C-alpha positions as CSV (number, residue, x, y, z in Angstrom):
1,M,-4.4,24.2,105.2
2,T,-4.0,24.7,101.5
3,N,-1.1,23.8,101.1
4,L,-2.2,20.3,102.8
5,F,-4.8,20.0,100.2
6,T,-2.7,21.0,96.7
7,L,0.4,18.6,98.3
8,L,-2.9,15.6,98.9
9,L,-4.0,16.3,95.6
10,F,-0.7,16.1,93.3
11,I,0.2,12.6,95.5
12,V,-3.3,11.4,94.3
13,F,-3.5,12.7,90.9
14,G,0.6,11.8,90.3
15,F,-0.3,8.0,91.8
16,A,-3.4,7.7,88.9
17,Q,-0.9,8.3,86.0
18,N,-0.6,5.6,84.5
19,N,3.5,4.8,83.8
20,E,2.8,1.3,82.0
21,P,3.5,1.6,78.3
22,Q,0.8,2.1,75.9
23,I,0.2,2.6,72.3
24,K,-3.4,4.4,70.6
25,I,-3.9,2.8,67.4
26,K,-6.1,5.2,65.0
27,V,-7.9,2.9,61.9
28,S,-9.4,4.3,58.7
29,G,-10.8,2.4,55.6
30,I,-13.4,0.8,58.0
31,A,-16.4,-0.1,55.1
32,S,-18.3,-1.9,58.0
33,S,-19.6,-1.0,61.3
34,K,-21.2,-4.6,61.4
35,A,-17.7,-6.6,62.4
36,N,-14.8,-6.6,64.6
37,L,-11.5,-5.3,64.2
38,I,-8.9,-7.8,65.5
39,V,-5.7,-6.2,66.9
40,E,-2.6,-8.3,67.0
41,L,1.0,-7.1,67.9
42,Y,4.3,-9.1,67.4
43,D,7.3,-9.1,68.5
44,N,9.7,-11.1,66.2
45,E,10.3,-11.9,63.2
46,D,9.9,-15.8,63.1
47,D,6.4,-15.8,64.6
48,F,5.2,-12.6,62.6
49,L,1.2,-12.8,61.2
50,E,1.5,-16.0,62.1
51,K,1.9,-16.3,66.5
52,P,0.9,-12.7,68.1
53,A,2.2,-12.1,71.5
54,F,-0.8,-9.9,71.7
55,K,-4.0,-10.3,70.4
56,K,-8.0,-8.6,71.5
57,T,-11.4,-7.7,69.5
58,F,-12.7,-4.6,69.4
59,S,-16.7,-4.0,67.8
60,V,-16.1,-1.5,65.3
61,Q,-18.8,1.9,65.8
62,G,-18.4,3.6,62.2
63,N,-15.5,4.3,59.7
64,N,-12.8,5.4,61.6
65,A,-11.7,3.7,64.9
66,T,-9.0,4.8,67.5
67,I,-7.9,2.1,69.8
68,K,-6.2,2.1,73.1
69,L,-3.5,-0.7,74.6
70,N,-2.9,-0.3,78.0
71,D,-0.3,-1.9,80.0
72,I,1.6,-3.1,77.1
73,P,5.2,-5.1,77.9
74,A,8.0,-2.4,76.3
75,G,9.6,-3.5,73.9
76,K,9.2,-3.2,70.1
77,Y,6.3,-4.4,68.0
78,A,4.7,-4.5,64.3
79,V,0.9,-4.0,64.9
80,G,-1.5,-5.8,62.8
81,V,-5.0,-4.8,62.3
82,I,-7.9,-7.0,61.0
83,H,-11.5,-6.1,59.7
84,D,-12.7,-9.4,60.7
85,E,-16.1,-8.7,58.2
86,N,-18.1,-12.7,59.4
87,K,-17.1,-12.2,63.2
88,N,-15.1,-15.7,63.1
89,G,-12.1,-14.3,64.9
90,K,-9.6,-14.8,62.4
91,L,-8.4,-13.5,59.1
92,D,-9.8,-15.2,56.2
93,T,-7.8,-15.5,53.2
94,Y,-7.7,-16.8,49.2
95,I,-5.1,-19.4,48.4
96,F,-1.9,-18.5,48.4
97,G,-3.1,-16.5,51.8
98,I,-4.1,-13.6,50.2
99,P,-6.5,-11.8,52.5
100,K,-10.3,-12.1,51.6
101,E,-11.3,-9.0,54.5
102,P,-9.7,-5.8,55.1
103,V,-5.4,-5.4,57.1
104,G,-3.3,-2.9,57.2
105,I,0.3,-3.4,59.4
106,S,1.9,-0.5,61.0
107,N,4.0,1.6,58.8
108,H,2.6,0.2,55.7
109,E,0.1,2.5,53.7
110,K,-0.8,-0.3,50.8
111,L,0.3,-3.6,51.4
112,R,1.5,-5.4,48.4
113,G,2.7,-9.2,48.8
114,K,3.9,-9.7,52.6
115,P,4.7,-7.0,54.7
116,D,8.5,-6.5,55.9
117,F,8.6,-7.0,59.8
118,Q,11.6,-4.6,60.3
119,K,9.5,-1.4,58.8
120,A,6.8,-2.3,60.7
121,L,8.4,-1.7,63.9
122,V,7.1,0.6,66.3
123,E,8.8,0.8,69.9
124,I,6.6,1.2,73.3
125,N,8.0,2.2,76.7
126,K,6.5,4.1,79.8
127,D,8.8,6.9,77.9
128,N,7.2,6.6,74.0
129,N,3.6,5.5,73.9
130,P,3.2,6.2,70.6
131,T,-0.1,6.9,68.1
132,I,0.4,5.1,64.8
133,T,-2.3,5.4,61.9
134,I,-3.3,2.4,59.9
135,R,-5.5,1.9,56.4
136,L,-6.7,-1.1,56.2
137,N,-6.7,-2.5,52.8
């Protein structure tokens, strides 16, 4: 009876595990919790910072946030985070596209000019579920 119970637990918990790719994003440097975070994933250089392959908005609860994205198709992505201070669902910019709101890109500590797509890439697959840190600038 004990062996049957152990087998059933193994089967239930084995099927409950998520084998789909996922990424955990730790965001720091959030100036206001009265804003949203917009997370964007870019899968090719031509669309980088223009047309994300994935976009999702999250509410902010403090100066740091941890966001977990599940069921992301396996691949390489550049990850961008926007601190949407006025909650209009987009990055507000000055002339020449300079951001008015804090932003961060994967693998870029500080942004000076347009970030490098190749440097920003993070691989996500069922065997590699990375945790990355993005500091808003």
